[in-house]
Structures are given as C-alpha cells and as structure tokens.
N, C-alpha and C positions, 0 to 999 in steps of 0.2 A: 055384086055387093061380096067383096070378100074381108077375112078379119087376119091381121098380121100382130103377130106379138109384138110387146115393147120392150126394148133392150135397154138395161141401164149401161150408157158408154162408158161412166167413171169406173163400172165395177166389173164390165163384159158379160154381166149374168143377164138373164131372161127374168122377168117378173112374171111366176105363173099366174097370177089373179088379174093383172092388170092388161089389158088390150082395147085398142081403138078399133073405130071402124073407117072403113075408108071408101068412097065410092070409085067406079071403074073409072081409072084415067087420071085418079087426084093421085097426089105423093104428101109427104109429111112437111113440107113446106108451102103447099098450096092453100090459099085462103078457102075458107066454108065452114062447116059443123063439124067438128070433133067432138067423138063420145068416149069418155073416160069410164072404165067400170072397176070399180075397187070394192073387193067384198060385198058384191052385190048392190052398191048403191052407186047410180049412174050421175057423171056431171056432165054438163057441157058448157063448151067454152068457145064462143062463136067468135070467128073471125081472129081467133088465136091460135098461133102454132104453140108447138108443146116447150119449146125453147123461151117462149114469151112467156108462158105458164110460171115454167121457174123460176124466169128474172122476176116475175113480180113477187112470188113467194121470199126470194132473196132480198128483195128491196123491203119487203115487211120486215124481214128478221134484222137486218140492218138498220130500219128506223126503231125497233125496238132495243137495240143494243144502244143508238145515238141516245135516245133519253135515259139510259141507265147511267151511260158516261156522264152527262150534263147533269143529272142528282148528284154523283159521285165527285165532281168538280165542285159544285155548292157546297157540299160537305164539308171538303177540304177547304174552301176559301173562308168560309165561317169558323171552323177551327183553328186557321192561322191567325185570322183576325182577333178571336178570344185570346189566343196565346200571345199575339202582340200587346192586347191591350192588357192582359196581367202583367209582362214583361215592364213594360212603360211605368202603369202605377208602383210594381213592387221594386224596380231600380232607378228610374228617372224622374218621377215627378209624379204629383195628383192637386187636386184643387182643394183646399179648404174653406170654409164659412165660419168666420169670426163670430165668437158668439161672445157677447158683454163690451163690458166698456175700460179693461183691465190697461189696453195698449191705445187708448187714446192720447193725443190727437194723431197718432200715427196711425192708428186703424180704427175702424169704427164698426160697430155691431153690423151685422148682416155682409157685408164686404166679402166678396169673394177673393183670395190668394194663391197665387202660383206657387208650389212649393218643390224646391229642386231636391231630391234624394241623391242626389249622387255627388252633390256638391260635398258630402260629408263621406264620401265613399271614396273619392280620389283626394280629398285633400283634407281639413281638418277645421275647426270653429275658430272662430276670431272676435275680439271684440267688437261688439254693436251690432255683431249678426241678427236678424230678428229670426227667431228659428220656431218649428214645431217640435215640442218635448211631451214625454210622458211622466207623471211624477212618478214618484215610488207607492207604489201599491194600487194603482190605479189605472184604469183600462181607458180613461179620456186622454185626449190630445190638448195640450195648452200653448198657446201662442204667447212667447215672451222674447225680451232682448238679452242675449247674452252680455253682463257686464265686466264678468271675471274667469279667468280661464284656471288651470291647475297650478298651484304653486302663488296665487295672488293673494293677496292680506287685503280684505275688504271690511270697512266698519262704515259707518253713517253718523256724522256728528254735523251739526249749526245745521241742518236743513240741506246736508250735499254728503254726495256719496264721494270716498275715498278708497282709491285702488294705489296700494302700494305708498300708502301716504301721502299721494296726490291727489287733492280734489278734481273731479271730473267735472268738464264741459258738457252740459247734456241740453241741448237747444231744442230736443224733439219731445221731453218730458211735459206733462201737463200745468205742474205746480212743484212750488217747493217741497222738499218733504217734511213731512210733519213728526218725526219719531227718531230715533237714536237706534243704532244697532253695534254692540260691540264687535271687535275684530273677529273676524273667522280667516282661517287658511284652507283655500279651495284644496283637498286633495286630490291627488294625481287620479287622472281619468274622471275627473267631475267639472262642471263647470258650475257658476253661478248665475241666475238669471231672474230678472226683473221685467214687471210691465212697466212702459212709460206713464201712465198713468199710477205715479208711487203709492198716494194714499188709498189706493181702490183696487190694489191688487194683490192676490193670495200668489207670493211666491218664495224665493228661495231667502229672505230674510226671517219668514217665520220657522219655527224650530220644528214644525209639524210636516214641514219640506225640506227644507235644507238644499244642498247641493244637487245637481242631477248627474246622474252617469253618464258618459260619452256615449252608450250605447242607448240610451234613452232620446237620444238626440233623434228626429224623425227625419228633419232635412231645414234645409235655409228657406225662409221666404224671400222671393225673388221679386215680384211684382203686385201690385193689386191690378184684378182686371174685370173688378167689376161691383159699381156699376161704371161704365164706359167711362163717363165724365170725370170720374174718380182715378182713371189711371195711373199709376206712379211707381217707380222703382224703390225697392228698399234695401239695394244695394248699399252698403258704407261707403266712404271715401270718395276717392279722385272717380272710381268708374260711375258711382253715383251720380254725380256732378255732368259727368260726360252725356252718361245716358238721357237723363233731363233735358241737357239743351237740345242733343240732337233730338228726342221727342217733340 
C-alpha cells in the first residue's frame, strides 16, 4: 500500500491534509474503495471516483439554487398579480353592490354592478348615465342617474322633470314625482343626479346634497352581472339597444 498526495487541478496546489489510499496496481479512475482523510475525519466513498464525488456535490448545490430561484419567481409573480389587480381596481373598473331601493326598478337591492372608471377618465358624463358618485362630506358611494350637466336649468313641476324648459321622457322611473323643485342652474364642473325611484331617493333635489362635482364621479355603471338571470346593460341610447338585442 502506498499513499499519494491529492492535487487540486483547478488551482494547481497540493492539499496538505487531504490524501487517499490506493492499493498496488490501482489508479484514480479504477473502481474500489477510496478513503479521504480530512482534518482527522475519514470518509469512505465505495464505488465512486473523486470526480463523481465532486459531481454529486455540485448537483446538490445546483438543486439548492434551483429551489431558491423558484421561490423568487413565485414572489415576483404574486407581486405582479397584486400590482395588476390594484391597477385594474384603481383605473379600469370595479364591482359594486346595490344597497337599497333608490334606483328601483332599474337596479334592485343586492344586485352586483360592473362599474367602468376609465369611462370618465377618457370621456365625460352624459345625460342618462347611471353612475357611482360620492356625496359632499360623505365617504360612502351612491349609485344614481345623471339627469343634468353643467349649465343645464333643472326644475320639477306637475310630476315631471324639466331640463332647459323641456319635460323629460323617463320610462325607467318607478312612478311620477310627487314633489316640486324650483329651478336650479347646474354649476360649471358639476352634475345633477337623481334616483330612478324618485320619491324614495336622497339625491341632488335635496338642498343638503345638491349638485355633485365631476371629480366625485367614481365611474359609469356598465351592466348588472349578478344574479346571472338579471344580467342587463345599463348603457343609454342606441348602444344599449344593440347590446340588449345581441345579448
């Protein structure tokens, strides 16, 4: 039996405390029992060459790196999903739940409505829009119909709503209005909103609420999405008719 020193081929240096034992006639590539001595501890690697031992260690290190990389990828994916959800909720749209009967018969209590926020970022409010708004001094959201825009003259008489002196055709309201209101000129940058259930709605006809600033319009109600059997579009005019027929 003889002992040979082990060299580190990558560095060209001899390891002082690292030797292995060869039987006479064996070489580093032959199978058998190889003994490594490191700091007084003996390790036996039966049937493996030194290169195979090094390869096994490298594979273990790669496996650890692979797990770490996979965890990092999952973290990035979750963060991206959360960022996308925030962007959609903030800039594109959200789902709101109707609370109460002030928009009956157009909307009923507990119905879920899809609201588009980008509609008023890219465009502007129009007569007849069903919109989600915030009242002055309130943190709550309300869903109402925009009946008048900046510069419009609004009043209620003879159970009818008048805009700029003309009575409005409103087939969507629950019943004729049972109160009167003196003429109001909608200020610049504001809208006048009312519930379709006119006699049971707290809206712009009340002095305590009045007109709503444009920047307090959260978004336009697009359609009812739940219950599924109550699905319908809330877009006004010809587009509403087209979508209803196609649907």
